[in-house]
C-alpha positions, 0 to 999 in steps of 0.5 A, spaced: 197 359 974 194 363 981 189 366 975 186 360 972 181 359 978 178 366 977 179 366 969 174 359 971 169 363 975 169 368 971 168 366 964 165 358 964 170 351 964 176 352 960 176 346 953 170 353 952 174 359 951 182 358 952 185 358 945 190 352 946 187 348 940 186 354 934 193 356 936 195 349 935 191 348 930 194 355 926 200 353 927 201 345 924 198 349 918 202 355 917 208 350 915 204 349 910 202 355 906 208 355 902 206 359 896 206 367 897 202 368 891 197 363 893 197 361 900 190 359 900 190 355 894 198 352 896 195 350 903 189 347 901 193 343 896 199 341 902 191 339 907 188 335 901 195 331 901 195 330 908 190 327 908 191 322 901 196 320 906 192 319 913 188 314 908 193 309 906 
Protein backbone atom coordinates (compact mmCIF):
# COMPACT_ATOMS: atom_id res chain seq x y z
CA UNK A 1 0.00 0.00 0.00
CA UNK A 2 2.87 2.40 0.68
CA UNK A 3 3.92 2.37 -2.98
CA UNK A 4 0.57 3.75 -4.19
CA UNK A 5 1.35 7.38 -3.32
CA UNK A 6 4.70 7.23 -5.12
CA UNK A 7 3.06 5.55 -8.10
CA UNK A 8 0.43 8.29 -8.35
CA UNK A 9 3.12 10.97 -8.26
CA UNK A 10 5.16 9.19 -10.94
CA UNK A 11 2.42 8.14 -13.37
CA UNK A 12 -0.64 10.28 -12.70
CA UNK A 13 -4.12 9.42 -11.45
CA UNK A 14 -4.95 5.79 -10.73
CA UNK A 15 -7.84 5.60 -13.19
CA UNK A 16 -5.45 6.24 -16.09
CA UNK A 17 -2.76 3.71 -15.15
CA UNK A 18 -4.29 0.79 -13.24
CA UNK A 19 -5.20 -2.33 -15.19
CA UNK A 20 -8.00 -3.51 -12.90
CA UNK A 21 -10.83 -2.61 -15.34
CA UNK A 22 -9.17 -4.53 -18.18
CA UNK A 23 -8.35 -7.50 -15.95
CA UNK A 24 -11.95 -7.58 -14.78
CA UNK A 25 -13.22 -7.53 -18.36
CA UNK A 26 -10.87 -10.36 -19.36
CA UNK A 27 -12.00 -12.33 -16.33
CA UNK A 28 -15.63 -11.97 -17.40
CA UNK A 29 -14.94 -12.86 -21.05
CA UNK A 30 -12.62 -15.81 -20.52
CA UNK A 31 -15.33 -18.27 -19.39
CA UNK A 32 -17.45 -17.33 -22.41
CA UNK A 33 -14.90 -18.60 -24.95
CA UNK A 34 -15.58 -22.32 -24.65
CA UNK A 35 -14.65 -23.49 -28.14
CA UNK A 36 -11.02 -24.37 -28.87
CA UNK A 37 -11.61 -24.57 -32.62
CA UNK A 38 -13.37 -21.19 -33.05
CA UNK A 39 -12.85 -19.22 -29.82
CA UNK A 40 -13.48 -15.74 -31.29
CA UNK A 41 -16.71 -16.74 -33.01
CA UNK A 42 -17.87 -18.51 -29.86
CA UNK A 43 -16.99 -15.51 -27.69
CA UNK A 44 -18.81 -13.14 -30.05
CA UNK A 45 -21.94 -15.30 -30.03
CA UNK A 46 -21.95 -15.61 -26.24
CA UNK A 47 -21.49 -11.87 -25.69
CA UNK A 48 -24.28 -11.22 -28.20
CA UNK A 49 -26.60 -13.61 -26.35
CA UNK A 50 -25.78 -11.99 -23.00
CA UNK A 51 -26.67 -8.58 -24.43
CA UNK A 52 -29.92 -9.94 -25.84
CA UNK A 53 -30.88 -11.30 -22.42
CA UNK A 54 -29.92 -7.98 -20.77
CA UNK A 55 -32.32 -6.13 -23.08
CA UNK A 56 -35.32 -8.36 -22.38
